[in-house]
Structures are given as structure tokens and as C-alpha cells.
C-alpha positions in Angstrom: 36.3 111.1 76.0 34.1 111.6 79.1 31.1 113.8 78.5 30.2 114.4 82.1 31.2 117.7 83.6 32.4 117.9 87.2 29.8 119.3 89.6 31.6 121.3 92.2 29.9 121.9 95.6 28.6 125.4 96.3 30.3 125.2 99.8 33.2 123.2 101.0 34.1 123.6 104.7 34.3 127.3 105.4 34.6 128.3 101.7 31.8 129.2 99.2 32.1 129.8 95.5 30.0 132.2 93.2 27.3 130.7 91.1 29.3 130.8 87.9 32.9 130.5 87.0 35.2 132.8 85.1 35.5 131.5 81.6 38.9 131.7 79.8 39.1 130.9 76.0 42.3 130.6 73.9 41.9 134.1 72.6 42.0 135.7 76.1 44.1 133.2 78.0 46.9 135.8 78.3 44.5 138.1 80.2 44.3 135.5 82.8 48.0 134.4 82.9 51.2 135.8 81.5 53.8 133.7 79.6 52.4 130.4 81.0 49.6 130.6 78.5 51.9 129.4 75.7 52.3 126.1 77.5 48.5 125.5 77.5 48.1 126.6 73.9 50.9 124.1 73.0 48.3 121.4 73.7 44.8 121.1 72.3 43.3 123.6 74.8 39.6 124.2 74.6 38.7 126.5 77.5 39.4 127.1 81.2 36.8 127.5 84.0 38.0 129.2 87.2 36.1 129.0 90.5 37.2 131.2 93.5 36.1 129.9 96.9 36.2 132.5 99.6 35.7 132.4 103.4 35.9 135.0 106.1 39.3 135.2 107.8 40.7 132.6 105.4 42.7 132.8 102.2 41.0 131.9 99.0 40.9 128.5 97.3 41.0 128.6 93.5 39.9 125.7 91.3 41.1 125.8 87.7 39.5 123.3 85.3 41.3 123.1 82.0 39.1 121.4 79.4 41.2 119.9 76.6 40.2 118.3 73.3 41.9 115.0 74.2 42.7 113.0 77.2 46.4 112.8 76.0 46.7 116.5 76.2 45.2 116.7 79.7 47.7 114.1 80.8 50.5 116.0 79.1 49.8 119.1 81.3 50.1 117.0 84.4 53.3 115.4 83.1 55.1 118.7 82.9 55.8 118.6 86.6 55.9 115.4 88.6 56.6 117.2 91.9 54.3 116.4 94.9 52.9 113.4 96.6 50.8 110.9 94.6 47.3 111.0 96.1 44.5 108.6 95.6 41.3 110.6 95.3 39.2 107.5 95.9 40.5 107.2 99.5 38.3 108.6 102.2 41.1 109.7 104.5 43.0 112.8 103.4 46.4 111.5 104.8 46.4 108.3 102.8 48.5 108.3 99.6 49.0 105.8 96.8 52.1 104.6 95.1 53.0 105.7 91.6 51.4 102.7 90.0 48.0 103.5 91.4 44.9 103.6 89.2 43.9 106.8 87.5 42.9 109.5 87.9 46.4 110.6 88.9 46.8 113.4 91.4 49.8 115.1 93.0 49.6 117.2 96.1 52.1 119.5 97.7 52.1 122.7 99.8 48.4 123.5 99.3 48.3 122.7 95.5 46.7 119.6 94.1 47.0 118.9 90.4 45.1 116.1 88.7 44.3 114.5 85.4 40.8 113.1 84.8 40.1 112.2 81.2 40.0 115.4 79.1 40.4 117.6 82.2 43.5 118.9 83.8 42.8 120.6 87.1 44.6 122.7 89.6 43.1 123.2 93.1 45.1 125.7 95.1 44.8 127.0 98.7 46.7 130.3 99.0 47.4 129.3 102.6 47.8 125.7 103.6 46.1 124.7 106.8 44.6 121.4 108.0 41.1 122.9 107.0 42.2 124.1 103.6 44.0 120.8 102.8 40.8 119.0 103.6 38.8 121.3 101.4 41.3 121.0 98.5 41.1 117.2 98.6 37.3 117.3 98.8 37.1 119.6 95.8 39.5 117.4 93.9 37.4 114.3 94.6 34.4 116.2 93.2 36.3 116.8 90.0 37.3 113.1 89.5 34.0 111.6 90.8 32.3 109.2 88.4 34.5 110.2 85.4 35.9 107.4 83.2 39.7 107.5 82.7 41.5 106.1 79.7 45.1 104.9 79.9 48.0 107.3 79.5 49.0 108.3 75.9 49.7 105.4 73.7 53.1 106.9 72.7 54.4 106.3 76.2 54.3 102.6 75.5 57.0 103.1 72.8 59.5 104.0 75.5 61.6 100.9 76.3 61.7 99.9 79.9 65.5 99.6 79.7 68.6 99.5 77.5 71.6 97.4 77.9 73.9 97.7 79.8 71.7 98.7 82.8 70.0 101.9 81.6 66.6 102.0 83.2 63.6 104.3 82.3 62.4 106.8 84.9 58.7 106.3 84.0 57.7 108.7 86.8 59.5 111.5 84.9 58.2 110.9 81.4 56.4 113.9 79.8 54.0 114.1 76.9 53.8 117.2 74.7 53.3 118.6 71.2 54.9 122.1 71.2 58.6 123.1 70.9 57.9 125.7 73.6 56.9 122.9 76.0 59.9 120.9 74.9 62.2 123.8 75.7 60.6 124.0 79.2 61.5 120.4 79.7 64.8 120.1 77.8 66.1 123.2 76.0 67.2 122.7 72.4 67.0 126.2 71.1 64.6 129.0 70.3 63.7 127.8 66.8 61.1 125.1 66.3 63.8 122.9 64.8 61.7 119.7 65.0 58.7 121.2 63.3 56.4 120.4 66.2 52.8 121.3 66.1 49.4 120.0 67.2 49.5 117.2 64.6 52.6 115.8 66.1 53.1 114.1 69.5 56.2 113.6 71.6 57.5 112.2 74.8 60.7 112.8 76.7 62.1 110.8 79.6 65.4 110.2 81.4 67.2 106.9 81.6 69.5 106.3 84.5 72.2 103.8 85.6 74.7 103.5 88.4 78.3 103.7 87.4 80.8 101.2 89.0 81.8 104.0 91.3 78.2 104.3 92.6 77.5 107.6 90.9 74.3 108.0 89.0 74.5 108.6 85.2 71.6 109.9 83.2 70.8 110.4 79.5 67.6 111.8 77.9 65.5 110.1 75.3 63.1 112.1 73.1 60.6 110.4 70.8 58.6 112.3 68.2 55.9 110.9 66.0 54.6 112.9 63.0 51.5 112.6 60.9 53.3 110.9 58.1 56.8 109.7 57.0 57.6 112.8 54.8 57.0 115.2 57.7 59.4 113.1 59.8 62.1 113.2 57.2 61.7 117.0 56.7 61.8 117.5 60.5 65.0 115.6 60.8 66.6 117.6 57.9 65.5 120.8 59.7 67.0 119.5 63.0 70.3 118.8 61.2 70.5 122.3 59.8 69.9 123.9 63.2 71.5 121.6 65.7 74.3 119.9 63.7 75.2 122.6 61.1 78.7 121.2 60.6 77.5 117.7 59.8 76.1 116.8 56.3 72.6 115.5 56.3 72.8 111.9 55.0 69.3 111.8 53.5 68.6 113.2 50.0 65.2 114.9 49.3 62.5 112.3 48.4 64.4 109.4 49.8 62.9 107.0 52.3 63.9 104.2 54.7 65.3 103.8 58.2 68.5 105.5 59.2 70.5 106.1 62.3 73.6 108.2 63.3 75.6 109.3 66.3 77.5 112.6 66.7 79.8 114.2 69.4 78.4 117.4 70.8 79.3 119.7 73.7 77.6 117.7 76.5 78.3 114.2 75.3 77.1 112.2 72.4 73.9 112.6 70.5 72.2 109.7 68.6 69.0 109.5 66.5 67.1 106.9 64.6 64.5 107.6 61.9 61.8 104.9 61.5 59.0 105.8 59.2 57.1 108.6 60.9 59.0 108.4 64.2 62.3 109.9 65.2 64.0 108.8 68.4 66.8 111.0 69.8 69.1 110.3 72.7 71.1 113.2 74.3 73.9 113.4 76.9 75.3 109.9 76.2 78.6 109.6 78.0 80.5 108.1 75.0 80.2 106.9 71.4 79.8 103.3 72.3 76.8 104.0 74.6 75.1 106.1 72.0 75.6 103.5 69.3 74.6 100.6 71.6 71.3 102.3 72.6 70.5 103.4 69.0 71.0 99.8 67.8 68.5 98.6 70.4 65.7 100.8 69.2 63.0 98.8 67.4 
């Protein structure tokens, strides 16, 4: 994890910040924000530093630096919303953007707000009024955050997502999200109020859509959820809990204390559900159009 701390300029364009930031710790995060605080606490959040840049006759620009305990968690916060234009902060011209496969740090800009991931920092730089001058300032501040910071690859768990399944289901890599909390999961794909997968800061998960074009030309989509636990026993207990909550009418096929790989598919209200338990990892697929598709994809999981 990068040890260097971003050095923000005292003045950028017409805007000037105070000498010190507002410090937000986990215990007082709800004093700074309302319900959204739960999303940040669902990751390994350490603290937040807030800088308010002000200028006469101009709306403020706010810089939020979320310091996380791991790079994966900082990436996870960015991955909650892939909206905006990918922006290469190493470019010198503000108009130039980079494709989705660009090198990290990854940044997204839209309507005065730039969000970026740079190692253990997730940052939001927001101009309350977007103008050519404020956009230039936002991009300049964002470059200051990312400058000279090393950036590791995205979470290792993302590599466990297959690029495709037969027949013709393709991963939307640009919509994959990394998380640890059931509250975050419900913001991405709602399962229910209860933490039925026993998610906590010791677990890690990714969710991503897979798409294909039907013969009619329509786009079909299903969701893949992959959860990895600290050990095999936690994974088996979590799957049993999921069964009780989500599939109450279906008997759970694993007896307490048993081990080994297992897979099943079930019809539910919005299509077919499938899952596969492999040691400490459970992979779920939701919204499959039919039983054959669910079984075919489950059989391809390795």
C-alpha cells in the first residue's frame, strides 16, 4: 500500500482551501453524511479528510479523500458506480479521455464530479457548479491526488470472473463491483434485508452482469455473484443460511459437518437461480432465462 499522502495545492485557479481539512472518523461519519455512511463502513474504512475550496462569486469545490485500509476496498468504492467518462489523469489536456482499458489510477468524470481510485485512497472532487473554470480546477486537483502514487492491480477476486460462458454469454467487465457488506450488495442487487450470506469484513465478493443477444436481437442479461469466505466452513454455513432465507421451501442438501463441492439450480420468481460451492467460494447466478441455461453455466464454473 502506498505510504505517500497526496499534497493538495493551497490554491487552484480561483479557489483556495483552508490550512487543514475536516477529519471524519468511523465513529462520527454519520455526522458528516446520512445513510450513505453505511456503504463506507461496509468496507475497511479508516478515515476521511474533507477540503473545501472557496472563491468569490463562485460555488465551492469539495475534495473528499477516503483513506481505506486496503487498495481493494478503495477500488470497491469506485466500482459501486461506473457512471461518467473514463478520464486519464496523466494527460495534460482536460478534454482528453482514455478508454476503459487504460492504466490506473482509474477516474470517472461527469457533471462536475470526478471520482477516482488511487491505491488505498478513494476520492471525490466535486464542483457545486460546473463551468469551464471549475472543471479545469477539478481535474487539476484530481491529478494532485494521483500524482506519484503507486497503483496495484484491481482486486484479485475479479480474475475469478470468467470472460464468457457458452453459449455467447459475455462478461460486462466495466460493470463489475467489489464489496464485503450485505448493505452494499443490496445497493447493487437486492436480495433481502437480512444478511443471508453472512458477509462481513473478512469476506470478499464481486457481482457482475453477463449479456448476450437473443436471435431476435434483444439483449438478455443475468447476474453472477461470487463470494469468498475466510475458510470452507464459513462458506458452507453461509450457503445453509442463504437456503433458509431465500429458498425456504427447498431442502438444504448439505448435512452439518459435511464437505465437498456441490451445485444446484432452482426456479424462482424472476427466472432460474443456480449456485456452486467450491471450498471457501460460492458462485451464484440469478435471472437465468431457463433451467438449461442455469445448469449449463453452473457446469462451466471451475
